[in-house]
C-alpha positions in Angstrom: 48.2 99.3 256.4 47.4 102.3 253.6 47.2 101.0 249.6 47.6 103.3 246.5 45.4 102.0 243.8 46.6 102.7 239.7 43.3 105.5 239.9 45.5 107.2 242.3 42.9 107.2 245.2 44.5 106.7 248.2 42.4 104.5 250.6 42.2 104.2 253.9 42.9 101.0 256.8 41.8 97.7 254.7 40.7 95.6 256.9 40.2 92.1 256.1 36.4 92.6 255.2 36.3 94.8 252.9 39.7 93.9 251.1 38.2 91.1 249.2 35.3 93.5 248.1 38.4 96.0 246.8 40.3 92.8 245.1 36.8 92.6 243.3 36.4 95.9 242.4 39.7 96.4 240.6 39.4 93.4 238.8 36.7 94.4 237.3 37.2 97.9 236.6 40.5 96.6 235.2 42.9 98.4 237.7 46.2 97.0 240.0 47.3 97.4 242.7 50.3 99.3 243.6 51.7 97.9 247.1 54.4 98.5 248.4 56.0 95.2 247.5 54.3 95.3 243.8 56.2 98.3 243.0 56.9 98.4 239.1 60.5 97.6 238.4 62.6 100.4 236.5 63.3 97.8 233.1 66.6 98.9 232.1 67.9 96.5 229.5 66.6 97.8 226.9 68.2 101.0 228.0 71.3 99.4 228.4 71.3 97.2 225.3 70.5 100.4 223.2 73.5 102.5 224.6 76.1 99.2 224.3 74.3 99.6 220.7 75.3 102.9 220.0 79.1 102.7 221.3 79.5 99.9 219.3 78.4 101.9 215.9 79.7 104.6 216.9 83.1 103.1 217.5 82.9 101.2 214.3 82.5 104.8 212.2 85.2 106.6 214.1 87.6 103.8 213.6 86.6 103.6 210.1 86.9 107.4 209.5 90.3 107.4 210.7 91.7 104.7 209.3 90.2 103.6 206.2 91.7 106.4 204.4 94.8 105.8 204.6 94.2 102.2 203.6 93.5 102.8 200.3 94.7 100.1 198.0 97.3 102.2 195.5 96.8 99.2 193.5 93.2 100.7 193.1 91.9 103.0 190.2 91.1 106.6 191.7 87.9 107.6 192.8 85.8 108.7 195.7 86.9 108.7 199.2 84.7 106.3 201.0 82.5 106.9 204.3 82.5 104.9 206.9 80.4 101.7 206.9 78.3 103.2 203.5 80.9 103.9 201.7 80.4 105.7 198.2 76.4 105.7 198.2 75.3 108.7 198.9 76.8 110.1 195.5 74.7 107.6 193.9 71.3 109.4 193.1 67.9 107.8 191.7 69.8 108.2 188.5 72.6 106.5 189.1 73.7 106.0 185.3 73.5 109.9 185.5 75.7 110.6 189.0 78.4 108.0 187.3 78.3 109.9 184.4 79.5 113.2 186.4 81.8 110.9 188.7 83.7 109.6 185.5 84.1 113.2 184.4 86.0 114.1 187.4 88.2 110.7 188.5 88.7 109.2 185.2 86.6 106.5 182.8 88.0 103.7 184.8 87.0 104.3 188.7 86.9 102.6 191.8 83.6 102.8 194.6 82.9 101.5 197.3 79.1 100.6 197.8 78.5 99.6 201.5 81.7 97.3 202.2 81.9 95.8 198.3 84.7 97.9 196.5 83.9 98.7 192.6 85.5 99.7 189.4 83.2 101.0 187.2 84.5 101.3 183.9 82.9 103.9 181.2 85.2 104.3 178.5 84.6 101.7 175.5 88.3 100.6 175.0 89.1 99.8 178.3 85.6 97.3 178.6 86.4 96.5 175.0 89.6 94.9 177.0 88.7 94.0 179.8 85.7 91.8 178.3 88.4 90.6 175.4 92.0 90.5 176.5 91.0 89.6 179.8 88.1 87.7 179.9 89.0 84.8 182.3 90.2 87.0 184.9 87.0 88.8 185.4 84.0 86.1 183.8 83.4 85.1 187.5 81.1 86.8 190.0 81.4 87.5 193.2 79.5 84.6 195.2 77.0 85.3 198.3 77.2 83.5 201.8 74.0 81.5 200.7 75.4 80.0 197.7 78.4 78.8 199.8 77.2 77.9 202.6 74.4 75.0 200.0 77.7 74.2 197.9 76.0 75.6 194.6 79.6 77.5 194.4 81.0 73.8 193.3 78.2 72.4 191.3 76.1 75.5 189.6 76.8 76.8 186.4 75.8 79.8 187.7 78.0 79.8 190.4 81.0 78.6 188.9 84.4 79.9 187.3 84.9 79.3 183.9 86.8 76.4 183.4 86.9 72.7 182.5 83.6 72.0 185.2 81.7 74.7 183.9 81.9 74.0 180.0 81.0 70.2 181.1 78.3 71.5 182.8 77.3 73.8 180.1 77.3 71.3 177.3 75.2 68.8 179.7 72.4 71.9 180.0 72.7 73.3 176.6 72.1 69.5 175.0 69.4 67.7 177.9 67.7 71.0 178.5 67.5 73.9 176.5 68.1 71.6 173.0 64.9 72.4 170.2 63.8 68.7 170.9 64.0 68.9 175.0 61.8 72.0 174.6 59.4 71.1 172.3 58.6 67.8 174.5 58.2 69.8 177.2 56.1 72.9 176.2 52.5 71.8 177.1 53.9 71.1 181.1 54.7 75.0 180.8 51.9 76.1 179.4 49.5 73.1 182.2 52.4 75.2 184.9 51.4 78.6 183.8 47.9 77.6 183.4 47.6 77.2 187.2 49.6 79.3 188.9 
């Protein structure tokens, strides 16, 4: 029987007498024995998973590149065509206000951008902003709710996530009278100071 050791040294015939000595030698030097039954198998599983992930995202990219420009909503204001997956994020530099000002000169004071998968309307005119926040304030007062808030049902009971309405006004009045009134703030001032010192 011929054995090949991890050092690459090929030993001759191994008898029962010196096989135990060879095992002890390998263990002492941190070597492994590669015999016919203990050859290292190729690990193809990570390679297969990597190839599948590559083709998956490549398919998303091609699908978005082919179909997304033709699915542009005609009700949206004008704006640059987005890339698949990332949208218009590459158009924003480290100074986004200047990038948005340059884009507004090209597409007008009201434009739509796609930041990742989220469509965003950018207003860069004071007159249009006044119309948004004074005439149509009820339509644009609510904020988008993340999934983490929906999981814990915060969008049903929290002042931060509720849409403007009777329930929101009621909670806002309770918050104003019971938490942020002058009497309550003066009463909890010492507690807030202790928390600041301990933290």
